[in-house]
C-alpha positions as CSV (number, residue, x, y, z in Angstrom):
1,X,0.0,0.0,0.0
2,X,1.1,3.5,-0.5
3,X,2.2,5.7,2.4
4,X,-0.7,8.1,1.7
5,X,-3.2,5.3,1.9
6,X,-1.6,3.9,5.0
7,X,-1.8,7.3,6.7
8,X,-5.4,7.8,5.7
9,X,-6.4,4.4,7.0
10,X,-4.7,5.1,10.3
11,X,-6.6,8.4,10.6
12,X,-10.1,6.9,9.9
13,X,-9.6,4.2,12.5
14,X,-9.5,6.9,15.3
15,X,-12.9,7.5,16.8
16,X,-13.1,11.3,16.9
17,X,-16.9,11.5,17.3
18,X,-17.9,14.5,19.5
19,X,-19.4,13.9,23.0
20,X,-23.0,15.2,22.8
21,X,-23.0,15.7,26.6
22,X,-20.1,18.2,26.5
23,X,-21.0,21.7,25.6
24,X,-18.5,23.8,27.4
25,X,-15.2,23.0,25.6
26,X,-13.8,22.4,22.1
27,X,-13.0,19.7,21.3
28,X,-15.3,17.6,23.3
29,X,-13.1,14.5,23.7
30,X,-9.4,13.8,24.5
31,X,-9.2,11.5,21.5
32,X,-9.8,14.6,19.2
33,X,-6.8,16.1,20.8
34,X,-4.8,12.9,20.3
35,X,-5.6,13.1,16.5
36,X,-4.6,16.7,16.4
37,X,-1.3,16.1,18.1
38,X,-0.6,13.1,15.7
39,X,-1.3,15.4,12.7
40,X,0.8,18.2,14.2
41,X,3.8,15.9,14.5
42,X,3.3,14.4,11.0
43,X,3.1,17.9,9.5
44,X,6.4,18.8,11.2
45,X,8.0,15.5,10.0
46,X,6.9,16.4,6.5
47,X,8.7,19.7,6.6
48,X,5.7,22.1,7.0
49,X,6.5,25.5,8.5
50,X,4.7,27.4,11.2
51,X,2.9,24.3,12.5
52,X,0.6,25.5,15.3
53,X,-2.0,23.7,17.4
54,X,-4.0,26.2,19.4
55,X,-6.1,25.9,22.6
56,X,-9.3,25.2,20.6
57,X,-7.6,22.4,18.7
58,X,-7.3,24.3,15.5
59,X,-4.2,23.1,13.6
60,X,-2.5,25.2,11.0
61,X,0.7,25.0,9.0
62,X,2.4,26.6,6.0
63,X,3.7,24.7,3.0
64,X,7.1,26.1,2.0
65,X,7.4,27.2,-1.6
66,X,9.2,25.0,-4.1
67,X,10.0,27.9,-6.4
68,X,12.6,30.6,-6.2
69,X,10.4,33.0,-8.2
70,X,8.9,35.9,-6.3
71,X,5.2,35.3,-7.0
72,X,2.4,37.5,-5.6
73,X,-1.1,36.0,-5.6
74,X,-2.9,38.8,-3.9
């Protein structure tokens, strides 16, 4: 199997369903945090930049450019 498929299958096996009883925090389960931390480490291992997991479990990262050209997309 390809590395991408292996990774995907590992992710979908993690039960990240929300806890309907919890309304005062995001995310609602510790397992959701576990997945976020797993993804955070994998992004770092892949060479992503500015990888950040915040207190609400939002994960962001920047993909470094593979071009030396100065391109503006704004």
